[in-house]
DOVEX-268860 format. One record per atom (N, C-alpha, C, O): residue number from 1; residue in one letter; chain; atom name; y, x, z. Coordinates in nm, 2 decimals. Atoms other than C-alpha are relative to their C-alpha. Layout:
NODE   num   residu   chaine   atome       c2       c1       c3
NODE   NUM        a        A      CA        Y        X        Z
...
end
This chain:
NODE   num   residu   chaine   atome       c2       c1       c3
NODE     1        m        A       N     0.02    -0.12    -0.01
NODE     1        m        A      CA    15.20    11.55    10.12
NODE     1        m        A       C    -0.07    -0.01    -0.19
NODE     1        m        A       O    -0.11    -0.10    -0.26
NODE     2        g        A       N     0.05    -0.01     0.12
NODE     2        g        A      CA    15.12    11.71     9.81
NODE     2        g        A       C    -0.12     0.09    -0.01
NODE     2        g        A       O    -0.18     0.12     0.10
NODE     3        r        A       N     0.13    -0.06     0.02
NODE     3        r        A      CA    14.82    11.89     9.67
NODE     3        r        A       C    -0.02     0.14     0.10
NODE     3        r        A       O    -0.12     0.20     0.13
NODE     4        l        A       N    -0.02    -0.17    -0.07
NODE     4        l        A      CA    14.92    12.23     9.85
NODE     4        l        A       C    -0.05    -0.03     0.13
NODE     4        l        A       O    -0.16     0.01     0.17
NODE     5        e        A       N     0.02     0.08    -0.12
NODE     5        e        A      CA    14.96    12.05    10.15
NODE     5        e        A       C    -0.16    -0.05     0.09
NODE     5        e        A       O    -0.20    -0.04     0.20
NODE     6        n        A       N     0.11     0.07    -0.05
NODE     6        n        A      CA    14.64    11.87    10.14
NODE     6        n        A       C    -0.14     0.14     0.04
NODE     6        n        A       O    -0.23     0.15     0.13
NODE     7        i        A       N     0.10    -0.09    -0.02
NODE     7        i        A      CA    14.44    12.21    10.08
NODE     7        i        A       C     0.05     0.10     0.12
NODE     7        i        A       O    -0.02     0.18     0.17
NODE     8        i        A       N    -0.04    -0.07    -0.16
NODE     8        i        A      CA    14.63    12.36    10.39
NODE     8        i        A       C    -0.08    -0.04     0.12
NODE     8        i        A       O    -0.15     0.01     0.20
NODE     9        e        A       N     0.06     0.09    -0.14
NODE     9        e        A      CA    14.54    12.09    10.61
NODE     9        e        A       C    -0.14     0.02     0.03
NODE     9        e        A       O    -0.19     0.04     0.14
NODE    10        r        A       N     0.16    -0.07    -0.02
NODE    10        r        A      CA    14.14    12.18    10.51
NODE    10        r        A       C    -0.01     0.07     0.05
NODE    10        r        A       O    -0.07     0.08     0.15
NODE    11        n        A       N     0.07    -0.11    -0.03
NODE    11        n        A      CA    14.14    12.48    10.52
NODE    11        n        A       C     0.04     0.03     0.19
NODE    11        n        A       O    -0.02     0.10     0.27
NODE    12        r        A       N    -0.04    -0.03    -0.21
NODE    12        r        A      CA    14.32    12.45    10.93
NODE    12        r        A       C    -0.12    -0.12     0.08
NODE    12        r        A       O    -0.15    -0.12     0.20
NODE    13        n        A       N     0.13     0.08    -0.07
NODE    13        n        A      CA    14.02    12.19    10.99
NODE    13        n        A       C    -0.07     0.00    -0.09
NODE    13        n        A       O    -0.03    -0.07    -0.19
NODE    14        p        A       N     0.05     0.02     0.10
NODE    14        p        A      CA    13.74    12.26    10.78
NODE    14        p        A       C    -0.13    -0.06     0.11
NODE    14        p        A       O    -0.22     0.01     0.17
NODE    15        k        A       N     0.06     0.09    -0.08
NODE    15        k        A      CA    13.55    11.98    10.99
NODE    15        k        A       C    -0.12    -0.04    -0.11
NODE    15        k        A       O    -0.24    -0.06    -0.07
NODE    16        g        A       N     0.09     0.06     0.09
NODE    16        g        A      CA    13.39    11.87    10.67
NODE    16        g        A       C    -0.14     0.14    -0.05
NODE    16        g        A       O    -0.24     0.08    -0.06
NODE    17        s        A       N     0.06    -0.10     0.01
NODE    17        s        A      CA    13.18    12.19    10.59
NODE    17        s        A       C    -0.17     0.03     0.09
NODE    17        s        A       O    -0.28     0.08     0.07
NODE    18        r        A       N     0.06    -0.01    -0.14
NODE    18        r        A      CA    13.05    12.15    10.93
NODE    18        r        A       C    -0.12    -0.16     0.02
NODE    18        r        A       O    -0.24    -0.19     0.05
NODE    19        e        A       N     0.11     0.13     0.00
NODE    19        e        A      CA    12.94    11.80    10.89
NODE    19        e        A       C    -0.08     0.03    -0.08
NODE    19        e        A       O    -0.19     0.03    -0.02
NODE    20        r        A       N     0.12     0.03     0.12
NODE    20        r        A      CA    12.73    11.84    10.54
NODE    20        r        A       C    -0.06     0.09     0.08
NODE    20        r        A       O    -0.17     0.07     0.04
NODE    21        v        A       N     0.12    -0.07    -0.06
NODE    21        v        A      CA    12.55    12.10    10.77
NODE    21        v        A       C    -0.09    -0.06     0.05
NODE    21        v        A       O    -0.22    -0.04     0.04
NODE    22        l        A       N     0.10     0.09    -0.08
NODE    22        l        A      CA    12.43    11.86    10.98
NODE    22        l        A       C    -0.04    -0.06    -0.06
NODE    22        l        A       O    -0.16    -0.04    -0.07
NODE    23        w        A       N     0.09     0.15     0.05
NODE    23        w        A      CA    12.36    11.56    10.80
NODE    23        w        A       C    -0.08     0.07    -0.10
NODE    23        w        A       O    -0.14    -0.02    -0.17
NODE    24        g        A       N     0.09    -0.08     0.09
NODE    24        g        A      CA    12.15    11.84    10.57
NODE    24        g        A       C    -0.12     0.03     0.12
NODE    24        g        A       O    -0.24     0.02     0.11
NODE    25        f        A       N     0.15    -0.01    -0.12
NODE    25        f        A      CA    11.96    11.93    10.91
NODE    25        f        A       C    -0.05    -0.14     0.04
NODE    25        f        A       O    -0.17    -0.14     0.07
NODE    26        v        A       N     0.06     0.13    -0.02
NODE    26        v        A      CA    11.91    11.57    10.98
NODE    26        v        A       C    -0.07    -0.03    -0.07
NODE    26        v        A       O    -0.19    -0.06    -0.03
NODE    27        f        A       N     0.10     0.05     0.14
NODE    27        f        A      CA    11.78    11.49    10.64
NODE    27        f        A       C    -0.10     0.06     0.03
NODE    27        f        A       O    -0.19    -0.01     0.05
NODE    28        g        A       N     0.09    -0.07     0.03
NODE    28        g        A      CA    11.56    11.79    10.65
NODE    28        g        A       C    -0.09     0.00     0.14
NODE    28        g        A       O    -0.20     0.06     0.14
NODE    29        v        A       N     0.11     0.00    -0.11
NODE    29        v        A      CA    11.41    11.73    11.01
NODE    29        v        A       C    -0.07    -0.16    -0.04
NODE    29        v        A       O    -0.19    -0.17    -0.02
NODE    30        a        A       N     0.07     0.09     0.03
NODE    30        a        A      CA    11.32    11.40    10.90
NODE    30        a        A       C    -0.10    -0.05    -0.11
NODE    30        a        A       O    -0.17    -0.15    -0.12
NODE    31        i        A       N     0.12     0.01     0.08
NODE    31        i        A      CA    11.15    11.50    10.59
NODE    31        i        A       C    -0.12     0.07     0.07
NODE    31        i        A       O    -0.23     0.01     0.06
NODE    32        l        A       N     0.05    -0.04    -0.11
NODE    32        l        A      CA    10.98    11.72    10.83
NODE    32        l        A       C    -0.12    -0.08     0.07
NODE    32        l        A       O    -0.24    -0.06     0.07
NODE    33        v        A       N     0.07     0.07    -0.08
NODE    33        v        A      CA    10.89    11.45    11.04
NODE    33        v        A       C    -0.10    -0.10    -0.07
NODE    33        v        A       O    -0.20    -0.14    -0.02
NODE    34        i        A       N     0.14     0.07     0.06
NODE    34        i        A      CA    10.71    11.25    10.79
NODE    34        i        A       C    -0.09     0.06    -0.12
NODE    34        i        A       O    -0.19    -0.01    -0.16
NODE    35        l        A       N     0.12    -0.10     0.03
NODE    35        l        A      CA    10.53    11.52    10.60
NODE    35        l        A       C    -0.11     0.00     0.10
NODE    35        l        A       O    -0.24     0.01     0.08
NODE    36        w        A       N     0.11    -0.09    -0.12
NODE    36        w        A      CA    10.38    11.61    10.96
NODE    36        w        A       C    -0.04    -0.15     0.04
NODE    36        w        A       O    -0.11    -0.15     0.14
NODE    37        l        A       N     0.04     0.11    -0.05
NODE    37        l        A      CA    10.32    11.24    11.00
NODE    37        l        A       C    -0.10    -0.02    -0.09
NODE    37        l        A       O    -0.22    -0.01    -0.05
NODE    38        a        A       N     0.09    -0.02     0.12
NODE    38        a        A      CA    10.16    11.21    10.68
NODE    38        a        A       C    -0.13     0.10    -0.03
NODE    38        a        A       O    -0.22     0.04    -0.08
NODE    39        l        A       N     0.07    -0.10    -0.03
NODE    39        l        A      CA     9.94    11.54    10.71
NODE    39        l        A       C    -0.12    -0.03     0.13
NODE    39        l        A       O    -0.24    -0.01     0.10
NODE    40        f        A       N     0.07    -0.04    -0.10
NODE    40        f        A      CA     9.81    11.51    11.08
NODE    40        f        A       C     0.01    -0.16     0.11
NODE    40        f        A       O     0.01    -0.17     0.23
NODE    41        t        A       N     0.05     0.18    -0.01
NODE    41        t        A      CA     9.77    11.10    11.11
NODE    41        t        A       C    -0.06    -0.08    -0.05
NODE    41        t        A       O    -0.03    -0.06    -0.16
NODE    42        d        A       N     0.06     0.11     0.13
NODE    42        d        A      CA     9.59    10.83    10.95
NODE    42        d        A       C     0.10    -0.04    -0.09
NODE    42        d        A       O     0.07    -0.05    -0.21
NODE    43        l        A       N    -0.11     0.04     0.12
NODE    43        l        A      CA     9.93    10.72    10.80
NODE    43        l        A       C    -0.01     0.01    -0.11
NODE    43        l        A       O     0.01    -0.10    -0.17
NODE    44        g        A       N     0.06    -0.06     0.17
NODE    44        g        A      CA     9.84    10.89    10.45
NODE    44        g        A       C    -0.11    -0.06    -0.02
NODE    44        g        A       O    -0.13    -0.12    -0.13
NODE    45        k        A       N     0.10     0.04     0.11
NODE    45        k        A      CA     9.53    10.78    10.41
NODE    45        k        A       C    -0.05    -0.16    -0.07
NODE    45        k        A       O    -0.02    -0.27    -0.01
NODE    46        p        A       N     0.02     0.25    -0.04
NODE    46        p        A      CA     9.41    10.38    10.29
NODE    46        p        A       C    -0.09    -0.05     0.08
NODE    46        p        A       O    -0.18     0.01     0.14
NODE    47        p        A       N     0.14     0.04    -0.10
NODE    47        p        A      CA     9.22    10.16    10.47
NODE    47        p        A       C    -0.10     0.00    -0.05
NODE    47        p        A       O    -0.11    -0.03    -0.17
NODE    48        a        A       N     0.16    -0.02     0.01
NODE    48        a        A      CA     8.84    10.21    10.49
NODE    48        a        A       C    -0.05    -0.16    -0.12
NODE    48        a        A       O     0.03    -0.25    -0.11
NODE    49        p        A       N     0.08     0.08     0.05
NODE    49        p        A      CA     8.66     9.96    10.27
NODE    49        p        A       C    -0.07    -0.10     0.14
NODE    49        p        A       O    -0.14    -0.04     0.21
NODE    50        k        A       N     0.10     0.08    -0.07
NODE    50        k        A      CA     8.52     9.64    10.50
NODE    50        k        A       C    -0.16     0.00    -0.08
NODE    50        k        A       O    -0.19     0.01    -0.20
NODE    51        q        A       N     0.15     0.03     0.05
NODE    51        q        A      CA     8.12     9.58    10.48
NODE    51        q        A       C    -0.02    -0.07     0.01
NODE    51        q        A       O    -0.03    -0.10     0.13
NODE    52        d        A       N     0.04     0.10     0.04
NODE    52        d        A      CA     8.02     9.31    10.34
NODE    52        d        A       C    -0.16    -0.01     0.10
NODE    52        d        A       O    -0.26     0.04     0.08
NODE    53        p        A       N     0.22     0.01    -0.06
NODE    53        p        A      CA     7.67     9.21    10.60
NODE    53        p        A       C    -0.03    -0.09    -0.11
NODE    53        p        A       O    -0.15    -0.07    -0.12
NODE    54        a        A       N     0.10     0.11     0.03
NODE    54        a        A      CA     7.58     8.92    10.38
NODE    54        a        A       C    -0.06     0.08    -0.11
NODE    54        a        A       O    -0.15     0.02    -0.16
NODE    55        r        A       N     0.09    -0.05     0.10
NODE    55        r        A      CA     7.47     9.18    10.12
NODE    55        r        A       C    -0.06     0.11     0.05
NODE    55        r        A       O    -0.02     0.21     0.10
NODE    56        s        A       N     0.12    -0.10    -0.07
NODE    56        s        A      CA     7.17     9.36    10.19
NODE    56        s        A       C    -0.06     0.07    -0.14
NODE    56        s        A       O    -0.06     0.02    -0.25
NODE    57        i        A       N     0.03    -0.14     0.07
NODE    57        i        A      CA     7.05     9.68    10.00
NODE    57        i        A       C    -0.13     0.04     0.05
NODE    57        i        A       O    -0.15     0.07     0.17
NODE    58        q        A       N     0.12    -0.01    -0.05
NODE    58        q        A      CA     6.69     9.73     9.98
NODE    58        q        A       C    -0.01     0.18     0.02
NODE    58        q        A       O     0.08     0.25    -0.03
NODE    59        p        A       N    -0.04    -0.13    -0.04
NODE    59        p        A      CA     6.62    10.10    10.11
NODE    59        p        A       C    -0.07     0.11    -0.08
NODE    59        p        A       O    -0.08     0.23    -0.06
NODE    60        t        A       N     0.11    -0.05     0.07
NODE    60        t        A      CA     6.37    10.15     9.81
NODE    60        t        A       C     0.15     0.01    -0.14
NODE    60        t        A       O     0.13     0.06    -0.24
NODE    61        d        A       N    -0.12    -0.04     0.11
NODE    61        d        A      CA     6.72    10.16     9.59
NODE    61        d        A       C     0.03     0.09     0.02
NODE    61        d        A       O     0.04     0.15     0.12
NODE    62        k        A       N    -0.04    -0.13     0.05
NODE    62        k        A      CA     6.83    10.43     9.43
NODE    62        k        A       C     0.22    -0.04     0.03
NODE    62        k        A       O     0.30    -0.09    -0.05
NODE    63        r        A       N    -0.16     0.03     0.03
NODE    63        r        A      CA     7.22    10.40     9.52
NODE    63        r        A       C     0.08     0.10     0.05
NODE    63        r        A       O     0.04     0.17     0.14
NODE    64        v        A       N    -0.13    -0.09     0.02
NODE    64        v        A      CA     7.54    10.62     9.49
NODE    64        v        A       C     0.14    -0.11     0.07
NODE    64        v        A       O     0.18    -0.22     0.02
NODE    65        d        A       N    -0.15     0.11    -0.07
NODE    65        d        A      CA     7.87    10.44     9.71
NODE    65        d        A       C    -0.03    -0.11    -0.04
NODE    65        d        A       O     0.08    -0.17    -0.07
NODE    66        d        A       N     0.02     0.13    -0.01
NODE    66        d        A      CA     7.70    10.11     9.68
NODE    66        d        A       C     0.01    -0.04    -0.18
NODE    66        d        A       O     0.07    -0.14    -0.23
NODE    67        v        A       N    -0.01    -0.03     0.18
NODE    67        v        A      CA     7.67    10.18     9.27
NODE    67        v        A       C    -0.18     0.01    -0.01
NODE    67        v        A       O    -0.23     0.11     0.06
NODE    68        k        A       N     0.08    -0.03    -0.04
NODE    68        k        A      CA     7.32    10.14     9.23
NODE    68        k        A       C    -0.07     0.11    -0.16
NODE    68        k        A       O    -0.03     0.08    -0.28
NODE    69        v        A       N     0.05    -0.11     0.11
NODE    69        v        A      CA     7.14    10.44     8.97
NODE    69        v        A       C    -0.10     0.01    -0.03
NODE    69        v        A       O    -0.20     0.03     0.04
NODE    70        w        A       N     0.14     0.05     0.06
NODE    70        w        A      CA     6.92    10.38     8.73
NODE    70        w        A       C    -0.05     0.16    -0.06
NODE    70        w        A       O     0.01     0.26    -0.08
NODE    71        s        A       N     0.07    -0.14     0.06
NODE    71        s        A      CA     6.67    10.65     8.58
NODE    71        s        A       C     0.04     0.00    -0.15
NODE    71        s        A       O     0.07    -0.10    -0.20
NODE    72        p        A       N    -0.06    -0.03     0.16
NODE    72        p        A      CA     6.76    10.80     8.21
NODE    72        p        A       C    -0.13    -0.10    -0.06
NODE    72        p        A       O    -0.22    -0.14     0.02
NODE    73        r        A       N     0.14     0.05     0.09
NODE    73        r        A      CA     6.51    10.61     7.93
NODE    73        r        A       C    -0.08     0.13    -0.06
NODE    73        r        A       O    -0.04     0.22    -0.13
NODE    74        s        A       N     0.11    -0.10     0.04
NODE    74        s        A      CA     6.23    10.81     7.87
NODE    74        s        A       C    -0.04     0.00    -0.19
NODE    74        s        A       O    -0.10    -0.09    -0.25
NODE    75        t        A       N    -0.02     0.02     0.14
NODE    75        t        A      CA     6.27    10.89     7.50
NODE    75        t        A       C    -0.16     0.04    -0.07
NODE    75        t        A       O    -0.21     0.15    -0.04
NODE    76        s        A       N     0.15    -0.01     0.04
NODE    76        s        A      CA     5.89    10.82     7.30
NODE    76        s        A       C     0.01     0.13    -0.09
NODE    76        s        A       O     0.12     0.13    -0.14
NODE    77        p        A       N     0.04    -0.08     0.08
NODE    77        p        A      CA     5.79    11.10     7.10
NODE    77        p        A       C    -0.04    -0.07    -0.13
NODE    77        p        A       O    -0.01     0.00    -0.22
NODE    78        e        A       N    -0.03     0.03     0.14
NODE    78        e        A      CA     5.73    10.89     6.80
NODE    78        e        A       C     0.12    -0.02    -0.05
NODE    78        e        A       O     0.21    -0.02     0.04
NODE    79        k        A       N    -0.15     0.00     0.08
NODE    79        k        A      CA     6.03    10.85     6.54
NODE    79        k        A       C    -0.03    -0.11    -0.08
NODE    79        k        A       O    -0.15    -0.14    -0.09
NODE    80        k        A       N    -0.01     0.13     0.08
NODE    80        k        A      CA     6.07    10.57     6.34
NODE    80        k        A       C     0.07     0.06    -0.11
NODE    80        k        A       O     0.10    -0.01    -0.20
end
């Protein structure tokens, strides 16, 4: 078969374009499912940090997210 016969055969049986549309639809649905799972489930979240029961924090400590917060140094009115 020559090149013209291949073109004529493709035009008689245009399955290729339908297959491309079908595969595009399948990949689009797969991407939407992945996005749905990431948005509406906990699959996209990092694991929660584990609490260490051995570490004790005094209730009088000033802490934010387990980091001790220091008060700013007072500046003395004396200049050296």
